N, C-alpha and C positions, 0 to 999 in steps of 0.2 A: 608585455604579459606572453606567458608560457602556454604554449599548445601542445600540447605532448597528443599524437596522433595512434588510432591503434585503425586497423582493416579487417571488416567482416568478409570472409569470404564463404563462409557452409552457415544452411539455415538456422534459424535461430534457437530452436531446441534442442539442437547439437552444441549451441556455443559452450565455453567454458569460461571461469574464471570471471573477471570484470568482465569482459566484453561481453559475456553473457548478461550479465547484469545490465548495462547499457544497452544492448538490443534487447532484454524481456522492457525495460522501459520506454525507449523509444520505440516499440513495437504497439503498446497500449496505447501511446498516446500518439503517434504519429501514422502506424501503417510500418506492413514488412520493412525493414532496412535491408534488401536483398543485394545480391549482386555486387560492384565491387564498391559497396559502400563505406566510407571515410569516416568515422567516429571521431570526435578531437573535444577534447575537455579546457574547456575557458575559466581562468580564475582571476577575475576583475581585483582590482584594490578596492576600487571605487566604494566606500559608502554611502548611501544617499537618506532622504528623511522619509517618511512613510508616505508612501503614498496613496489616494484615496481609498482604492479597495481594503488597504490594510485598516485604516480605518472602518472603513464597513463594515466587518467581520465582528465589531463588538465585541472586542477580548474583554478579556477579564481580566488583565493587566495591556495598561497601552503600549506599543509599540515605540521603540525609540529612534529606530534605523533600518534599514534594507540593504541589503547587500547580495547582489545581482550575480548567478554564477550560470554558465552555457553548455550544453553539451550538442554540438554540431555533425548534424548527416552531412556529410559531403560540403560544398559550399552553399547548398540550396535553403534547407529546413533548419532551424536552430529551436532546444528545448530549454526556456529558459526556468531557472529555479530560483527563487527567492527566500532568502535565509531574514527571516525578521528577527529582529534583535528587541529584547526586553529585558527587564529585570523580574525577580520573582517576587514573592513578600517577603523574603531573605534580603535582598536586594542582590541574591546572585546573577551573573548577567546569563540568559538564555538565548537558543533559536529554532525557532521553527519554518520549517521549511512550506512553500505553498507553491503552486503553479500560478503563476500572474496570468492575468487577463490577456489574449493576443487579439490582434486581428486576424489570425489565419483560422482562429478555429473558436467557437463557443463552447465548446468542452471545459476549456478552462473556467469561462466565469461559472459555469454549471458547478462546479467543483465548489467553488467558492462560497457559493450560495447553500448548499449542501452544509459545507462544514459550517457554517454559519448558523445553520439551521439546529446543527446536531449540537453545537456548542450551547448553544441555547436551552435544547432538549437535555443535555449531561446535567446544566445548570438547575434545572428545574426536577431532576428525575431521583438524581444520585445524592447520597450523604456526602456531605463534608469532609467525614473523614473516608471516603471509599476510595481504593487500590483499583487503579487500571490497570490490567491485561491485553495490550496491544502491540501492535511492530512501532519500532523506535520511531519514525516518519508520524505514524499516528498520533504516536505520545507526544512529539513535540507540539501537536496542534492542540490536542485535547488541554495540554497545561497551559498554552498561552490563553488558550479559549474561553477555557471554565475555571482554571486554576485547580487542576484536581493531581492525586497523586499516583505516580504511572511506575509500575513495576520497573520500565528502562525510560531510558530519555535520551540515549546517543546510540550510534551504531558500534559494533564490535570491528574492529581491525583485521582481524581473521574473517569477517565474512567478502573481504576484496582481496583474493590472493596478487589480482594485477595490481602493481606497485601504482601506476599512474592514474588508476580508481580510488587506488587507499588513500592518495593522497586528495585528491579535489572533495570526496564523501568528508575526508577528517575537516578538511575546511567549510564546508559547503554544515553539515553537523555541524560545526563546531567544537570538533574535538572528537573522539572514542572513548566510548563508555569501559571502563575495566572490570573485572570480576567474571561470574557465569550465568548471569541471568539473558542477553541475550543468547545464550547457545541454551540454558533450560527452555526460555520459550521459543526454539524451534523446532526443540526434539516434542516440546508439548503439543506441538502446531501439528507433527507430522506422526505423531503416535494416534493408535487407536483414542479414539474420542475419551472412550469409558475408561482407559488405562490412566491418560494422562489426566482425567478430573482424579482419581485416586491417589496421584501423585503429588501432584498440585494441594489435596488436602494435608500432607505433609511437610512440606513445603511455604507454603505462604502463611500470614500471618492469622492467628485464628480468632482476633480482635479488632478485624476490618471486615467491612462486606467488600465485596471483589465483584466487578465488571470486568466483562471481557466487550472489545469494541475492534471489530471488522470493515474494511473495506473492499471496495473489488480489484483496487490499484494492487493490494498485498500481491495480488498474481503476477504485474509485474516484480515482485520481490522474491519469487519462487527461489532463484540460485541463492541469494544470501540465506535464506531458511533451508536452504537443501543446503549448501556449503557446513555452515553453523552444525543439524542438525546429524549429518553423514548418512543422509540417504538420497534416494531422488523419489518425487512424488509425481504420481500417474496423472498431471493435467496436460492438457493440450489447446492450443488456441487458434481461432480463423476467424476471419472476418469475412461474412455474408454480402454480397452488393445489397445496393437499394434495389426494393421490388416495389410494385405499384402494388401490391399486397402482402398485409404481415403474416400472413396466414400462409402464404407461400416459401417465404421465409422462416418461419418456423419449425415448415415441415420439412426444407431443407437441414434447419438445424436437427432436428432428433433424426433423420437419415443416419447424418455424418455422425453424431453422437452414440449410434448404435451400430456404426459400421466402427469396429476392430476397437468397438468401447462398451461401456457397461449400459449406455441409453441415458446416463443422467446428464445434466446441461446444465449451465444460466447464459443468459442471454443478456446485454445491454444495448439499447437501440443507441445509435451515434445519431447527431446532429445531420449529420451527411445522408442521412438516410439505411447506412449500412446497419449490419446487427454483429457487433463483436458477442462471437462464443465460445464459451469451455466448456471441455470434454473431460469425464473422466474415466480412464482407459484400465482400471482393475475395480473388481471389488473391495477391497483393503482398502484402496485411497477413498472410498466411497466414507469407509468409516473413520478417515483422520478424523481430529479434533478440527483444522482447518476447514475439510470440506462440509463439515456438519453447521459448521458459524455460518458460510456462506450460503447464498439461495442458488445452491443446485437441487434441483429435483427432485432427487434421492433425499435432500436433508429436509425440504420442504414438507414431504410424503410420510416423516418421520420426525417430529422433533424432538430435543432430547429433553427430558422431563428435569433434570437440574439446571438446566440453563434457561430463565426468563426473559424472554423477550418484549422488551421496554421500550426500544423507538427503535423505528426503518424509516431510512430516508427514503426520498423519490428516486428517480434513474433507475430502476430493475434494485433497489433495496442496496444504491451505492455503498453504504452504510448500516451498519447494523450493530444495536448495542443491548448486551443480555446481560442481568441480574443471574448471578453465581447462586446456586440455593442448595449446597454441599447436604 
């Protein structure tokens, strides 16, 4: 098994390329990959029968098999990614990436529960011919769980400047997607929201209902979005330690969000009792489509009239589903 290795030497928000992407995912799921952290990609060859958790997702189409991929931090922590293999209604082989349950953390089990609930909500609320705009990993899950049509269904190779990262995600995601759709979606997410919606009117089919789906974990994909959009988004993240009083934690988050920031923030309570918080550091950042779709305080205070929120999950609005009404 090939185990290419990359070493992180500098703080996460200053990392670049494939290492930045990995650091973002590891930070959101594990905590800060600080110091002399060694990150290794592990691409196994074995294919296993679908485990019980994949069946419990109650997908629109049954899983055929699961491949396991690992991203390892030093020799201690491993981020396991499961690629669920299935066939769509036309018989085409597809993949859907999930984080399987882990004994080290209950976050993954919660994510699976929320995706299961969201899949059911999509089937219940969205028209059968609807088109979904969402980042590629969300799109894979939405297709598997609800059988929906998506604007993208795999990543673009240009989002991963590092060769090791590119090889890893190509295998894990079931290949790359050609064309400009990933790049266009990234540009829309990074643009002023009103301008993005105006562009979408020109480029999206006019005879299909359109839904937008976002996840808090999209923030772990910031560098992919930034690379394809050709810009930098003014979002920063920090974990606040567990406190006996949630109000004390939130007060600390508010102070941090206002210090060198706009005061706009979102929080996610972790099973450990810690709080993961994001802040926006420029007013222009608060007006981007990505910020307006996510539950930042600035977005909650002024929802977009043309986007109807039809479903929002538990866990700090981990998943949000909007219907676009142009």
